[in-house]
N, C-alpha and C positions, 0 to 999 in steps of 0.2 A: 506494499498501498503506499504510495507517494505520500510526501509531508502534507500536501494541501489538502489531500482527502482524509488523512489520519487525523487533522486538525479540526475538520467539519464532522466528523465520527464522534470527537471528543465534547464538540461543544453540543451535539445534539444529544448525547448519553446524557450530558449533565442538565442538559433541559428537560429531558424526561425525567429525572429521578426527582427534581425538585419542584414542579412545577404549583403541586398541590399545596406544598408547604408556606410556597410564598403568596401564593392568590390568597389564602387563608390569614396570612401575617399582614398584609396589606391592604385587600380588599378592592384591589383593582386586576383587572383582567391582564394577564401575563406577569403578574407579579411585581411590578415595578411599583417601586420607592420613591415618593415625592422629594426632590433634594429638597433638604431644610426640615426634615424629618427626624426626631429624634432629640438628644442632646448636642447642644454646641459646644465645642473644644475651642475654649479662647485659649489656650497656650499656644495655639499656632493660628495662622490669619493675621487681620490687620485691619486696624481702622483709621489709621493715618492722622489721628488726631494730636499724637507726640510734637510737640513744635520742634522737638531737637531730632525727627527723622532725618535720617541720612544713607547715604549709601557711599562704601569704602571701596573705590575700584583700584584692583590690582591688574594694572594694564602691562605687556598687552593680553589680551582677552583668550579663552580659549576657544578652541577651534578642532576638539578631537573628532567630531563627525566629518569632516573635512581633511583633515591632516593628520590625525591621530596625535595632536599635540595639545596636552590638559593646560599646559602653562600655569601650574599653581606657584603662589597659593591663590585661590579665587577669590572674586570681591563678594562682600558682603554687608545687609544692611547695619546700620548701627543698634538696632535692637534685636539683632540675629534671627529675625524673622524670615529674612529672605536670603538669598546666597545666588550668585552666579551660577549659571548653566554651565556643568563641563564639557556639553557637545559643542557649544555655540558661542557662550558669552552673554554678559548681560547687555541689555539698549543703554546707549550712550547718554539719551537724556532719561533722568527719574527726579520726579519733582513735587513735591506736596503743596497742590492748589487749591484755593478755595472751590468747596463743590459746585459744580455747574448746576444752574436752575432744574428744579425738578427731582433734585437726587433724595436721598434718604432723610426722614426727619429726622432732625438732631444734627445731623452730619455738617459739619462746618469745614471737612479738609479730605481730600481725594488724592490719587496717586495719577499724575500723568506721566505717562512714557512712551517715549520714542526712539527711533535708533537712526544712525546714519551709516556708521563704519559694519556694517554686518560681516560676513564672511570671514576669510582668513587675512589678519592682520598683516598689512601691508601688501596685500594684494586686491587685485578689482578683477571682478568675472563678468560684470555687467548683465547679469542676473539676478532673479530674487533671491535674496538670503533672509536669515531670520537669527534673532537674539531672544534668549530664553531669561525671565526672571521666575524663577524657584520657590516654593514657599520651602523654609525649612522643617519641616514635616518630620522626617525620619531622625533626624540629629536633636529635636526637641522632644519628640516622644519616645524615643529610645526604642522604637519598633515600627514596623508595618503591621497593617491594620487587616485581620483576616476579614474576607469578604462575608463571613456569618454574623459577624457584626454589624452590619449594613450600612458602610460609610456614605456619604454624600456630600459635595462642594457647590456651593451657591456662591455667584459674585455678581455685583453689578456694573455695567461697562456704557460707557457714553460715546457713543457715535457723533462726532461733531458733523456740523454742517458742510454739505456735499462740496463746497470750493475748498475747505481745508485739507481734503483726502489727496494724498499722493494719487498725481494723475496717470493710474496705472489700473489695467483690468486685470484683475487677479486675488488672490488670498492676501490681506492685510493684518488679521490680528486674530491667536488661537487663544483658547481659554481650554485646559487638556489637565488629565490626571494621568498619572504613571501607576500601571498596574502590573503584575506578574504571574504567570503561570508556571507549572512544570510540565515539559515536554520531554517525551521518551521516544529516540532514535535507535534504530538499530544500526549498529558499529560497521557491521559486514554482514554479507550473505554466508551463509554456511547449511550443514545438513540441518540443523533446528532453526533456522531464521536468524543465525548470528547474535552476538552479543548485544546487550540494550545498554544505551546510555541514556541518564537524566540529565537535563540541563534547566534552569532558572530561566525563564523567556521574559524580558520585560518588554511593555508594548506602551503607545500613548494614545489612547483613544482622546477624542476632543470635538469642540465645537467652533469652526472657523468662521471669521466673517469677511466674505468675497466684495469686493467694489465691481460694478459694472459702470464703466465711466461712458459718460455721452459720446466722447471725443473716439470711442472706439468704433471699429465698424459694426454697424447692423445694430446699434445702440442708440435707441432714440433719447433717453432720459436717463439722468443720475439714477443709480438706486445700489443697493446692497443684497447680499444674500444668504444667509446661515446654511452651512454647510457641515454633515457630520462625518466625521472620521471615525470609525468606517463600517462598511457593511464585512459579509464572510470572508471578502476576498481581499479585505483591507482597501478598499476604492470608497474616495468621498462621494457622500450622495447629497445634494441639496433638497433641502425641507423646506423652506421657507425663503419669499421675497420681501425685502424689506422698500419701499417706495421711499424715496429720499425726505418726503415731508414727515415719515416717522422716524426718521432720525432724531437721536437724542438717549435718555437713560433706556437700556435693557437690561433683564434680570435672565441669566443664564444660568445652569444646574444640571449637574451630572450624578447619580447614584449607581451603584452596584449592589445585587441582590446575590443571596446565598448561592444560587444556580451559576454565578459567575456572569452573568450578563450587566451590561453597560447601559445605563437608561438616560435618555436626552430630554431637555426640557429646557423653554425660550418663551419670553411674553415682554412686551412695551412696556414699560415704566419700571417702577422699584417695587411693587406688591409683591407679597410671597407667592412662590408658584405654587399653583394647584393642579391637580389632576389633569385639569384640559388642557394644562401647557405643554402636555405631552407629545416630542417631537417623534422620536421613534425609540427602540430598543435593540439591541445587536448584540451579536458575539463577534468582536471586530477579529479578523484576521483568523476565524473559525476558533479564537481561543476563549474559555470560560477561565475568566479570572479568579486567582484565589486569593490574593493579598493586594490591598490596597497601599501605594507608597507614598504619594505626594499629590500636589498640582501645581500648577503652572502657567505663565502667559507666553506666548508668541510675539513678536510684532516683525513684519516683514518690509523690506524696502529693495528697490534697485541698487544691487551692490556696484555704485560707480563713483563713492566718495563723495559726493555732494548732495544727495538728493534724500531728502528726510522723509522716514516713514509718518504714515497717518497720527495726528497727535491722539491717541486713545486715553481715555480717564477713566480708573477703574475705582470703586470703594467696596468694603468691608467683605472681602473675601473672606469665606468662612467654611468650616471643616463641622460636619454633624454626623454621629454615630448612635444608630436605634440602640445597640446595646453597647454601652460605653463602659462597662465595669474595667475591662482590662486596661484600656486607655487612661479612665481614670488614676489606677494605681499606679499605672506607671508617669503619668503627668505629677503624681503625688510625692512620689519619689523624687524625680528631678528639681522639683520645687524645693525640696528638703535639701536636696543636695547643693543646689545653687546657694541658697542661706548659708550654709555650713563655709562654703568656698568664699562667699562674701564676707565672712565674718572674720576668716584667716587672712583675707587679702588686707581688709582695716586694720586688723591688729598689725600687719606687717608697716601698713602705712603710717602708723601711729602707736609703736611699743610703747611710749611712757603712758598714754592715756590706757594701755592695756595693763599694764603694771600697777596704776595708780587703781584699777577696778580689781584688779587680784587683791592686794593690800587690803583695799578697804572690804572686801569680803572677809580675808583674813580676822581683819578687825572686828568685824563682826560676830565672826565665829568664837573668837577669845572672848568677846563680852558676855556670849552667851554661856561658855564654857565656865568663865570666872566667876558667874552671879550666884552669890551665895544662897543655901537652900536653909528652908526654915525649920 
């Protein structure tokens, strides 16, 4: 059996084993969990309200996907909630800006992101390239999340007016997750079918925003489209056209259910997603996901050294888990560990204060010990 057929068979088997459980759990045909269902894991994601938010760039950027060069150390945000993508590098401009009109109630600031120097540092391909901004999920949680816990992600994305887009028909922005599964392959033929080997196979489903420029051939009006990556063959499929008069805030979300299926949702505005906002459910690449790793954003442009990508704004990217006990326990341990580390660092910076504090404790203890008894 070839690789594609085996992946398809694995996905179909997984779907056949769990549909009753998933449908009963969520009450939705096909067992789709609406993104935002469950407990919000505040330890990852961001609201961009910190006035000191910044990003530490460690140029040159990574481009492991193109030339196998990681170029460590990679960049990271000052709040340690974001990191540079090792495969492609981070966007060149990331700036906290006042939340555009129509954003979430109470939100004062959001993150503007765009890029110019995508691709391999110091080289120009004059083709569409992309940069990644990745939520530092595994490092902060100390784990990936089994799909049996039903993770989901939600983000608000601001689409600027049509005249502010890079004048190019094609992909401009991606909101994606990193998932993994275990693939089994036969290493060599033989009397009994050859030896089997198993590998952890990562993959990156997502929702892409494409622009359709009226300056392109056979396109009369500017518009955008939501494209899902991907179907069982890994192909991108268009699911929703967005006319230019509907540009502005959109809410996007994805969830992964125990059968390993990925579910995609989108709606205009910033209201919470509902079952009516379901776009599609897929086993991308015919994989059945076993673990959720992280989520991230892509910005794309023509890699010519002068053209900036479209200025998208994102707000409140959030992670939710229906069964949060494992994640919550890890978060608690990490918070406690960070508190101990911070206390040790403070003691090293100000040893005199630490010594005074210890002396005070000893004095109190001595006073209690020397107190006469009746």
